[in-house]
C-alpha positions as CSV (number, residue, x, y, z in Angstrom):
1,M,52.4,138.7,114.6
2,R,55.3,141.1,114.4
3,T,58.7,139.9,113.1
4,I,61.9,139.9,115.0
5,D,64.2,142.6,113.7
6,L,67.6,142.3,115.4
7,R,69.5,143.3,112.2
8,P,72.2,140.6,112.5
9,G,75.5,141.3,110.8
10,P,76.9,139.2,108.0
11,D,79.2,137.1,110.2
12,G,76.9,135.5,112.6
13,H,73.8,135.6,114.8
14,A,72.6,138.6,116.8
15,A,71.4,136.5,119.8
16,P,72.2,133.1,121.4
17,V,72.4,130.0,119.2
18,T,69.5,127.6,120.2
19,D,70.2,124.5,118.0
20,V,72.9,123.0,115.8
21,S,72.5,120.3,113.1
22,F,75.1,118.8,110.7
23,R,74.1,117.8,107.2
24,P,74.6,114.0,106.9
25,D,77.8,114.4,104.9
26,G,79.2,116.8,107.6
27,S,80.1,119.6,105.2
28,R,77.2,121.9,106.3
29,L,76.0,123.0,109.7
30,A,72.7,124.7,110.3
31,T,72.3,126.9,113.4
32,S,69.1,128.5,114.8
33,S,68.9,131.5,117.1
34,Y,66.8,133.8,119.3
35,D,67.4,136.4,116.6
36,G,64.7,134.7,114.5
37,T,67.1,133.4,111.8
38,V,68.8,130.2,110.7
39,L,72.3,130.2,109.3
40,V,73.8,127.5,107.1
41,W,77.5,127.3,107.4
42,D,80.2,125.8,105.2
43,V,82.2,123.7,107.7
44,S,84.2,121.7,105.2
45,G,87.1,123.6,106.6
46,P,86.2,123.2,110.3
47,A,88.8,125.8,111.5
48,A,87.0,128.5,109.6
49,P,83.2,128.1,109.4
50,R,81.8,130.3,106.7
51,P,78.1,131.5,106.7
52,L,76.4,130.8,103.4
53,T,72.7,131.5,103.7
54,R,70.3,133.1,106.2
55,L,66.7,132.0,106.6
56,H,64.1,134.0,108.5
57,H,61.2,133.2,110.8
58,R,59.0,135.8,112.5
59,R,60.0,134.7,116.0
60,L,62.9,132.9,117.7
61,V,63.9,129.6,116.0
62,N,64.1,126.6,118.3
63,A,65.3,123.8,116.1
64,V,66.9,122.8,112.8
65,R,67.2,119.3,111.2
66,W,68.6,118.1,107.9
67,N,66.7,115.4,106.0
68,P,68.5,112.0,106.2
69,V,67.3,110.9,102.7
70,H,67.3,114.2,100.8
71,P,70.4,116.0,102.1
72,D,69.4,119.3,100.5
73,L,66.2,119.6,102.6
74,L,66.2,121.4,106.0
75,A,63.4,121.7,108.5
76,T,63.3,124.8,110.8
77,A,61.0,125.1,113.8
78,S,60.0,128.4,115.5
79,A,58.1,130.1,118.3
80,D,56.1,131.7,115.5
81,K,54.2,128.3,115.7
82,T,55.4,127.2,112.2
83,V,57.8,124.7,110.8
84,A,59.4,125.5,107.4
85,V,60.9,123.1,104.9
86,W,63.6,124.5,102.7
87,R,65.7,123.3,99.7
88,I,69.2,124.5,100.4
89,P,71.5,124.5,97.3
90,D,75.0,123.3,97.8
91,A,76.7,126.7,97.2
92,P,74.5,129.6,98.1
93,R,75.9,133.0,99.0
94,L,75.2,135.2,102.0
95,P,74.5,138.9,101.1
96,S,75.1,141.9,103.3
97,G,71.5,142.6,104.5
98,P,68.2,140.8,105.2
99,D,65.0,141.3,103.3
100,G,62.9,140.7,106.4
101,S,61.2,137.5,105.3
102,G,62.2,134.1,103.9
103,A,65.8,133.6,102.8
104,E,68.5,136.0,102.1
105,D,70.3,135.9,98.8
106,T,71.7,138.1,96.0
107,A,70.9,138.2,92.3
108,G,72.6,135.5,90.4
109,A,73.3,133.4,93.5
110,S,71.8,129.9,94.0
111,A,68.9,130.8,96.3
112,P,67.2,128.6,98.9
113,V,63.7,127.6,98.1
114,L,60.9,127.5,100.7
115,L,59.0,124.3,99.9
116,T,56.4,124.0,102.7
117,V,55.2,125.8,105.8
118,L,53.4,123.8,108.4
119,A,51.3,126.5,110.0
120,R,48.6,124.7,112.0
121,H,50.5,124.4,115.2
122,T,48.8,125.8,118.3
123,D,52.0,126.7,120.3
124,D,55.7,127.2,119.9
125,V,57.4,124.3,118.1
126,N,60.4,123.0,120.2
127,A,61.9,120.3,118.0
128,V,61.4,118.3,114.8
129,A,62.6,114.9,113.4
130,W,62.4,113.3,110.0
131,M,60.8,109.9,109.5
132,P,63.1,107.4,107.6
133,D,61.0,107.8,104.4
134,G,62.4,111.4,104.1
135,H,59.1,113.1,103.5
136,R,57.2,112.9,106.8
137,L,58.1,115.0,109.8
138,I,57.4,114.8,113.5
139,C,56.9,118.1,115.3
140,V,56.7,118.6,119.1
141,S,55.5,121.7,120.8
142,E,55.0,123.6,124.0
143,D,51.4,122.4,124.2
144,G,52.6,118.9,124.8
145,R,51.6,117.6,121.3
146,A,53.6,115.5,118.9
147,T,52.2,115.8,115.4
148,L,52.9,114.0,112.1
149,W,53.0,116.0,108.8
150,D,53.5,115.1,105.1
151,T,56.0,117.8,103.9
152,R,55.3,117.1,100.2
153,T,51.8,118.5,100.6
154,G,51.9,120.3,103.9
155,A,49.0,118.0,105.1
156,F,48.5,117.1,108.8
157,A,48.9,113.3,109.0
158,G,47.9,112.7,112.6
159,E,48.8,112.8,116.3
160,A,52.0,111.0,117.3
161,G,51.8,111.5,121.0
162,T,50.7,113.8,123.8
163,H,52.4,115.0,127.0
164,A,50.9,116.6,130.1
165,A,53.5,119.4,129.9
166,H,55.8,120.9,127.3
167,C,57.1,118.3,124.9
168,M,60.8,119.1,124.7
169,M,62.4,116.8,122.2
170,V,61.8,114.1,119.5
171,S,64.0,111.6,117.9
172,V,63.2,109.0,115.2
173,S,65.1,105.7,115.0
174,A,66.3,104.1,111.7
175,Q,63.4,101.6,112.1
176,G,60.8,104.4,112.4
177,L,60.3,104.4,116.2
178,V,59.4,107.9,117.4
179,A,60.6,108.9,120.9
180,T,59.2,112.0,122.6
181,V,60.1,113.4,126.0
182,G,58.7,116.2,128.1
183,E,58.6,118.3,131.2
184,D,56.1,115.9,132.6
185,G,58.9,113.4,133.0
186,M,57.4,111.0,130.5
187,I,59.2,109.1,127.8
188,A,57.1,107.7,125.0
189,V,58.2,105.4,122.1
190,G,55.8,104.4,119.4
191,D,55.4,103.7,115.6
192,P,53.0,106.2,113.9
193,D,52.2,103.4,111.4
194,R,51.1,101.1,114.2
195,P,48.8,103.1,116.5
196,G,48.2,101.6,119.9
197,H,51.7,100.1,120.3
198,T,53.2,103.0,122.3
199,V,55.3,102.2,125.4
200,R,55.7,104.8,128.1
201,R,57.9,105.3,131.2
202,H,57.8,108.1,133.8
203,C,61.0,109.6,135.2
204,P,61.4,111.3,138.6
205,A,62.5,114.5,136.8
206,S,61.7,116.5,133.7
207,V,63.2,114.9,130.6
208,E,64.9,117.5,128.4
209,G,66.6,115.6,125.5
210,C,66.6,112.3,123.6
211,A,68.5,110.7,120.7
212,W,68.4,107.3,119.1
213,S,71.7,105.6,118.4
214,H,72.3,105.3,114.6
215,S,71.6,101.6,114.8
216,G,68.3,102.3,116.5
217,T,69.0,99.8,119.3
218,T,69.5,102.4,122.1
219,L,67.7,105.5,123.2
220,A,69.7,108.1,125.2
221,I,67.6,110.5,127.3
222,T,68.8,113.4,129.5
223,R,67.0,114.6,132.6
224,D,66.7,117.7,134.7
225,D,68.4,116.0,137.6
226,G,71.6,115.7,135.7
227,V,71.2,112.0,134.8
228,A,71.4,110.4,131.3
229,E,69.9,107.0,130.7
230,L,70.5,104.5,127.9
231,L,67.3,102.6,127.2
232,A,66.2,99.7,125.1
233,P,63.4,100.3,122.6
234,D,61.0,98.9,125.2
235,L,62.4,101.5,127.6
236,T,64.1,99.1,130.0
237,V,67.2,100.8,131.5
238,R,70.5,99.5,130.2
239,R,72.7,102.1,131.8
240,T,72.4,105.1,134.1
241,V,75.1,107.8,133.8
242,T,75.5,110.8,136.2
243,V,76.4,113.7,133.9
244,A,76.3,116.8,136.2
245,R,74.8,118.3,139.3
246,T,72.5,120.3,137.1
247,A,70.2,119.6,134.2
248,A,71.4,117.4,131.4
249,R,69.9,119.0,128.3
250,A,71.0,117.7,124.9
251,V,72.4,114.4,123.7
252,A,73.8,113.1,120.4
253,W,75.6,109.9,119.1
254,A,78.7,109.4,117.0
255,E,78.0,107.7,113.7
256,D,79.4,104.4,114.8
257,D,77.5,104.5,118.2
258,S,80.8,104.2,120.0
259,L,80.2,107.3,122.1
260,F,77.7,110.0,122.9
261,A,77.9,113.6,123.9
262,V,75.7,115.4,126.4
263,G,75.3,119.2,126.9
264,A,74.4,120.2,130.5
265,Y,73.4,123.4,132.2
266,D,76.7,123.4,134.1
267,G,77.9,125.0,130.9
268,C,79.9,121.9,129.9
269,L,80.1,119.4,127.1
270,H,80.4,115.9,128.4
271,V,81.6,113.0,126.2
272,F,81.1,109.3,127.2
273,D,81.8,106.0,125.6
274,A,78.9,103.6,124.9
275,E,79.5,102.0,128.3
276,G,78.9,105.3,130.1
277,R,82.6,106.0,130.9
278,R,83.4,109.7,130.9
279,L,86.0,110.5,128.2
280,H,86.0,114.4,128.2
281,R,84.5,117.3,130.1
282,V,84.8,120.6,128.2
283,R,83.9,123.9,129.8
284,D,83.7,127.2,127.8
285,A,81.4,129.8,129.4
286,R,80.5,131.0,125.9
287,M,78.9,127.7,125.1
288,W,75.2,127.2,125.5
289,P,75.0,123.4,125.5
290,R,71.2,123.1,125.1
291,S,72.1,121.8,121.6
292,V,74.8,119.3,120.5
293,A,75.5,117.6,117.1
294,L,78.1,115.1,116.0
295,A,79.4,114.3,112.5
296,R,82.6,113.1,110.9
297,G,84.6,113.2,114.1
298,R,83.5,116.7,115.1
299,V,81.1,118.2,117.7
300,A,79.0,121.3,117.3
301,V,77.6,123.1,120.3
302,G,75.3,126.1,120.6
303,S,76.5,129.4,122.0
304,F,75.6,132.6,123.8
305,W,77.8,134.4,121.3
306,N,77.3,134.9,117.6
307,G,78.0,131.5,116.2
308,P,78.6,127.8,117.1
309,H,81.5,126.0,118.7
310,L,83.2,123.2,116.8
311,L,85.4,120.7,118.6
312,D,87.4,117.6,117.6
313,L,85.5,114.6,119.0
314,A,88.5,112.4,119.8
315,T,90.5,115.1,121.7
316,A,87.7,117.6,122.7
317,T,90.0,120.4,121.5
318,P,88.5,123.5,119.9
319,L,88.5,123.7,116.1
320,A,86.5,127.0,115.7
321,E,84.8,129.4,118.1
322,P,82.3,132.3,117.8
323,T,83.9,135.7,117.2
324,A,81.7,138.2,119.0
325,P,79.5,138.5,122.1
326,N,75.9,139.5,122.2
327,H,74.7,142.0,124.8
328,G,71.1,140.7,125.2
329,P,69.8,142.1,128.6
330,N,68.6,139.6,131.2
331,A,68.5,141.6,134.5
332,M,68.8,145.1,135.9
333,A,69.7,146.7,139.2
334,F,70.0,150.4,140.4
335,L,73.2,151.4,142.3
336,N,74.5,154.8,143.3
337,G,72.4,156.5,140.6
338,E,73.5,154.2,137.8
339,L,71.4,151.6,136.0
340,L,73.2,148.2,135.9
341,V,72.2,145.9,133.0
342,G,73.4,142.3,133.0
343,C,73.9,140.8,129.6
344,D,74.4,137.5,127.7
345,S,78.0,138.5,127.2
346,G,78.8,138.2,131.0
347,T,79.3,141.9,131.3
348,V,77.3,144.5,133.2
349,L,76.7,147.9,131.5
350,A,76.5,150.8,134.0
351,F,75.2,154.2,133.0
352,D,73.2,157.1,134.4
353,P,69.6,156.8,133.1
354,E,69.1,160.5,133.8
355,S,72.2,161.6,131.7
356,P,71.5,164.8,129.9
357,E,72.7,163.2,126.7
358,G,70.6,160.7,124.8
359,P,72.0,157.7,122.8
360,E,73.2,157.9,119.2
361,G,70.3,158.0,116.8
362,A,67.7,157.8,119.5
363,E,65.4,160.4,121.0
364,D,65.0,162.1,124.4
365,T,61.3,162.2,124.3
366,G,60.7,164.8,127.0
367,D,56.9,165.0,127.7
368,T,55.9,163.8,124.2
369,G,55.4,160.2,125.1
370,G,57.8,159.0,122.5
371,T,56.8,161.3,119.6
372,G,59.5,164.0,119.6
373,G,62.8,165.0,121.0
374,T,66.4,165.6,119.8
375,A,69.0,163.0,119.1
376,G,72.2,163.2,121.1
377,T,75.3,161.3,121.8
378,V,75.9,158.2,123.9
379,P,76.1,158.9,127.6
380,E,79.0,158.0,129.7
381,V,79.0,154.2,130.2
382,R,81.1,151.7,132.0
383,L,81.5,148.1,130.8
384,L,82.1,145.8,133.8
385,P,83.4,142.3,132.9
386,V,81.8,140.5,135.8
387,S,81.9,137.0,134.4
388,D,82.8,134.9,131.4
389,S,79.3,133.4,131.7
390,P,76.0,135.2,131.0
391,V,74.6,137.4,133.8
392,L,71.1,136.2,134.5
393,S,70.3,138.1,137.7
394,L,71.3,141.2,139.6
395,A,70.7,142.7,143.0
396,A,72.2,145.9,144.5
397,D,72.8,146.8,148.2
398,G,74.6,149.8,149.5
399,G,77.8,150.3,147.5
400,Q,77.9,146.9,146.0
401,F,76.0,144.5,143.7
402,Y,75.6,140.8,143.2
403,A,75.4,138.9,139.9
404,G,74.0,135.4,139.3
405,T,75.3,133.6,136.3
406,Y,74.4,130.8,133.9
407,A,77.5,129.0,135.2
408,G,75.8,128.8,138.6
409,N,78.1,131.3,140.5
410,V,77.1,134.4,142.4
411,H,79.6,137.3,142.3
412,R,79.8,140.2,144.7
413,C,81.3,143.3,143.2
414,N,81.9,146.9,144.3
415,A,80.5,149.8,142.3
416,E,83.5,149.7,140.1
417,G,82.9,146.1,139.1
418,E,85.9,144.8,141.1
419,L,85.3,141.2,142.3
420,L,85.0,141.0,146.1
421,A,83.8,137.4,146.5
422,V,82.4,134.6,144.4
423,T,80.6,131.4,145.3
424,D,81.4,127.9,144.2
425,P,78.9,126.7,141.6
426,L,75.5,126.3,143.2
427,G,74.6,123.3,141.0
428,A,72.6,125.1,138.4
429,P,72.2,128.5,136.7
430,V,71.0,131.4,139.0
431,P,68.1,133.2,137.3
432,S,67.1,135.2,140.4
433,L,68.6,137.0,143.4
434,C,67.3,139.2,146.2
435,R,68.6,140.8,149.4
436,T,66.3,140.4,152.3
437,G,67.3,141.3,155.9
438,D,70.8,140.0,156.5
439,T,70.6,137.4,153.8
440,L,71.2,137.2,150.1
441,V,68.8,134.6,148.5
442,A,69.6,132.9,145.2
443,G,67.1,131.0,143.2
444,T,68.4,128.3,140.9
445,Y,67.3,126.5,137.8
446,N,66.9,123.4,139.9
447,G,64.3,125.1,142.2
448,A,66.6,125.6,145.1
449,L,66.4,128.7,147.4
450,V,69.9,129.2,148.6
451,A,70.8,131.5,151.5
452,L,74.2,133.2,151.3
453,D,76.1,135.4,153.6
454,P,76.0,138.8,151.9
455,V,79.7,139.5,152.5
456,S,81.5,136.2,152.2
457,L,78.9,134.5,150.0
458,A,79.2,131.4,152.1
459,E,76.1,129.2,151.9
460,T,74.1,129.5,155.2
461,G,71.1,127.4,154.3
462,R,68.7,126.0,151.8
463,G,65.0,126.8,152.0
464,E,61.8,125.0,150.8
465,P,62.4,124.4,147.1
466,H,60.1,125.0,144.2
467,D,59.4,122.1,141.9
468,G,60.9,124.1,139.0
469,S,63.3,126.9,138.1
470,V,63.0,129.9,140.4
471,K,62.6,132.6,137.8
472,S,62.2,135.7,140.0
473,L,62.8,136.8,143.6
474,V,61.8,140.2,145.2
475,P,61.8,141.3,148.9
476,F,58.5,141.4,150.7
477,G,58.1,142.4,154.3
478,E,60.6,140.4,156.4
479,G,60.9,137.8,153.7
480,F,60.5,137.6,149.9
481,A,58.2,136.5,147.1
482,S,59.3,133.9,144.6
483,A,57.9,132.8,141.2
484,A,58.8,129.5,139.4
485,T,58.2,127.3,136.5
486,D,56.1,125.0,138.8
487,R,53.3,127.6,138.1
488,T,53.3,129.0,141.6
489,V,54.1,132.3,143.4
490,A,55.0,131.9,147.1
491,L,55.6,134.3,150.0
492,G,57.4,134.1,153.3
493,G,60.9,133.4,154.7
494,L,63.4,130.8,153.7
495,Y,61.8,127.9,155.5
496,D,58.1,128.9,155.9
497,R,56.5,129.8,152.6
498,T,52.9,130.0,151.5
499,V,51.7,129.6,148.0
500,L,49.6,132.7,147.1
501,W,48.2,131.4,143.8
502,E,49.0,129.3,140.7
503,H,48.9,130.2,137.0
504,G,47.9,128.1,134.1
505,N,51.6,127.9,133.0
506,L,55.0,128.7,134.3
507,V,55.5,132.0,136.2
508,N,58.3,134.2,134.8
509,S,58.3,137.2,137.2
510,V,56.9,138.5,140.4
511,A,56.8,142.2,141.6
512,T,55.7,143.8,144.8
513,L,54.7,147.3,146.0
514,G,54.9,148.1,149.7
515,E,53.5,145.3,151.8
516,R,50.2,145.3,150.0
517,A,50.4,144.5,146.3
518,V,51.9,141.5,144.4
519,A,51.8,140.9,140.7
520,T,53.0,137.9,138.6
521,A,53.6,137.5,134.9
522,S,53.1,134.0,133.3
523,R,53.4,132.1,130.1
524,D,49.7,131.7,130.2
525,H,49.5,135.2,128.7
526,T,48.2,136.8,131.9
527,V,49.3,139.0,134.7
528,Q,47.7,138.3,138.1
529,L,47.5,141.1,140.7
530,G,46.7,140.5,144.3
531,L,46.2,142.8,147.3
532,L,47.3,141.2,150.5
533,E,46.6,141.6,154.2
534,R,48.2,139.9,157.2
535,T,46.2,137.2,158.8
536,A,44.8,137.7,162.3
537,G,47.9,136.1,163.9
538,G,50.2,138.3,161.8
539,N,52.3,135.3,160.8
540,S,51.2,134.9,157.2
541,W,49.3,136.7,154.4
542,E,46.0,136.3,152.6
543,V,44.8,137.6,149.3
544,V,41.8,139.9,149.8
545,R,41.4,141.1,146.2
546,R,42.7,139.7,143.0
547,A,42.4,140.6,139.3
548,T,43.4,138.9,136.0
549,L,45.0,141.3,133.6
550,L,44.9,140.6,129.8
551,G,46.4,142.1,126.8
552,P,49.5,140.2,125.6
553,D,48.9,137.4,123.1
554,E,52.1,135.5,124.1
555,S,54.0,134.7,127.2
556,V,54.4,137.6,129.7
557,K,58.0,137.8,130.7
558,C,58.3,140.6,133.3
559,V,56.2,142.7,135.5
560,A,56.5,145.8,137.7
561,L,54.3,147.9,140.0
562,L,54.2,151.7,140.2
563,G,52.2,154.3,142.1
564,D,49.9,153.7,145.1
565,P,50.0,150.2,146.6
566,E,46.2,150.3,147.1
567,S,45.6,150.9,143.4
568,P,48.9,150.3,141.6
569,V,49.6,150.8,137.9
570,V,50.9,147.5,136.5
571,L,53.6,147.3,133.8
572,A,54.3,144.1,132.0
573,G,56.5,143.1,129.0
574,S,55.8,140.2,126.7
575,Y,57.3,137.9,124.1
576,D,54.9,139.5,121.7
577,F,57.3,142.5,121.8
578,G,54.8,144.7,123.7
579,L,55.1,146.8,126.9
580,Y,51.6,147.1,128.5
581,R,50.1,149.0,131.4
582,W,47.0,148.5,133.4
583,R,45.3,150.9,135.8
584,T,43.7,149.3,138.8
585,D,41.9,152.2,140.4
586,E,38.6,150.9,139.2
587,E,36.4,149.0,141.6
588,G,36.0,145.2,141.4
589,T,38.0,142.2,140.2
590,G,37.9,140.0,137.2
591,L,39.3,140.3,133.7
592,R,40.8,143.6,132.6
593,A,42.4,144.7,129.4
594,G,45.7,146.6,129.2
595,R,47.0,149.4,127.0
596,L,50.0,149.0,124.7
597,V,52.7,151.6,125.7
598,E,55.5,150.7,123.4
599,E,56.6,148.0,120.9
600,F,60.1,146.6,120.8
601,R,61.8,144.7,118.0
602,Q,62.1,141.5,120.1
603,G,60.6,140.2,123.4
604,V,60.7,142.4,126.5
605,S,63.2,140.7,128.8
606,C,63.2,142.5,132.2
607,M,62.1,145.6,134.0
608,L,63.1,147.4,137.2
609,P,61.3,150.1,139.3
610,L,63.7,153.0,139.9
611,D,61.3,154.6,142.4
612,E,57.5,154.7,142.9
613,R,56.9,156.5,139.6
614,R,59.7,155.4,137.3
615,A,60.9,152.1,135.8
616,A,63.5,150.9,133.4
617,V,62.4,148.4,130.7
618,A,64.8,146.3,128.6
619,G,64.2,144.2,125.5
620,W,66.2,141.5,123.8
621,D,66.6,143.9,120.9
622,G,69.1,145.8,123.1
623,R,66.9,148.8,123.8
624,V,66.4,150.2,127.3
625,L,63.5,152.6,128.0
626,I,63.0,154.8,131.1
627,V,59.2,155.2,131.6
628,E,57.4,157.4,134.1
629,L,54.0,157.4,135.6
630,D,52.3,160.8,135.1
631,T,49.9,162.5,137.5
632,D,47.0,161.4,135.2
633,G,48.0,157.8,135.7
634,E,49.4,157.3,132.2
635,V,52.8,155.7,131.6
636,R,55.0,157.5,129.2
637,V,58.5,156.8,127.7
638,R,61.0,159.5,128.8
639,R,64.3,158.1,127.7
640,R,65.6,155.5,125.2
641,F,69.0,153.8,125.2
642,D,70.6,151.3,122.9
643,L,72.9,148.7,124.5
644,G,74.9,148.2,121.4
645,A,75.7,151.9,121.2
646,L,76.5,151.9,124.9
647,A,78.9,149.0,124.6
648,G,80.5,150.6,121.6
649,R,81.1,153.8,123.5
650,A,82.6,151.8,126.4
651,R,85.0,150.0,124.1
652,R,86.0,153.3,122.4
653,D,86.7,154.9,125.8
654,A,88.8,151.9,126.9
655,W,90.8,152.0,123.6
656,A,91.4,155.7,124.1
657,V,92.7,155.1,127.6
658,T,95.0,152.2,126.7
659,G,96.3,153.9,123.6
């Protein structure tokens, strides 16, 4: 397993902040990130958080939790399928550069100590919680399992529960009751020391978060339908609270249980008293409220930027904010000869992918397939500040482009990035867009397919929804193909859609070529390729040939098709950092192995065909490759660009213009 190498600077994270956790005394805050690291911050002066120590995993880090009994112990959970337990000294120092593994420190400083690595997990670990004894740890993972571990020895201590889908969160009460929740909509509460005494309840929506009150008398849970519930230990409902129109994700209690805070996918922090009355609603588009923590009258919230947000709990006013954006790429479009790249920062970078100049420190590979070339300077680039919220999706049409955001808006802009129209929030983040016929279709995190007028962006209808986030949309014939977290790929118009096939896990991306080939990328580590024909009546499609393509050993994030629709070349990018290609000109169906084309320093996030022989490929390490299909059927890297260098060039140009 390769290690994330995003080379974060000394002042924060190089990718969005996934989790936040206060030490019990409130003087330290741990944050985890997609950059594969954990930062421990001194927040004793809340107006100026100071990073003290950086800890490393090999993949993105999903969760951090301080030990309630031994306050110098910190558990960190990662997509590298491990949980690490560290002893964190009270006054470590953060040096200037990482060593690539373990914890950063300098000679003479008080270094963190790695005590235990729990490495027998079979899937990404989503969350952890300490038992009241201070030495056992509950870990929950993507495979639906909740497991119990003795951190003193690293020994597996048994199963603590099982879900039918991803187990999302775990919380342990002061009395030792373990609550787990999952995408299957199940809430389970049990005592690992009393097997067979588990109570369960099923909700009508996926359950994203849970937190016991400090007294252990009330369990707060947050659901994908925007509802929070306050439950007794036997899971009877004490109170139901409508938080938002979109998913409620994270929840945490104040120490005296007088109020609780909820982070929702409307981009807001919501604060309620214990009776469910709303006290505050705070919106900051830089916040990523998938994580919330409370301590000593303060609230910490995750972020798309380089550090956490800190707020005063009583007044909901900011105390400290992150200092710099991250330009992680999420989507691409091609407009008037320019490649548009939508980023976590809410900006769109626009540049000519065929510019005669290469990026600083990179290579124009020519015909060498990535083995030669001459370094140049950064090409002309424009930085278009489309939104203050991350750009999750892009679509281009004529002389304009559309951007879907995490905040749930769709923006229409001209080629210069000037805003022409914007929707009201659609009720959830917009991870997918496509233009088909005279309609712009937006796919939302809630599973909606929303039809928009392409000029005014007025809503004109809502189609048959998916039972999960619509991750990808592409035009196909008179309609479009859609891929979703409900494991399906569907084809048709807004109201008449046919499921083509299902994967074994959520579907991240769908690609088409002509009116013949469809390919999908899934978290089940496979790409599915199907060749289609119209049915006899001509009103629907049927799959006449299908193949399963193997190669990546982790979730496949994006897919594209090049070449001949009858025997396309398939490109796919994975969370294992690899860009793969498959040739399908061989006869037959079944399992086929791919070839590794290129490795990134982080997961491959998105790709876009530029024509039938070229595609742009972007990774969360900030690299963009232009690849080309040769006449011999091989895919070769032709150009390389670095988004950090491009953004720096744009800022320098803007400074030169303004003086």
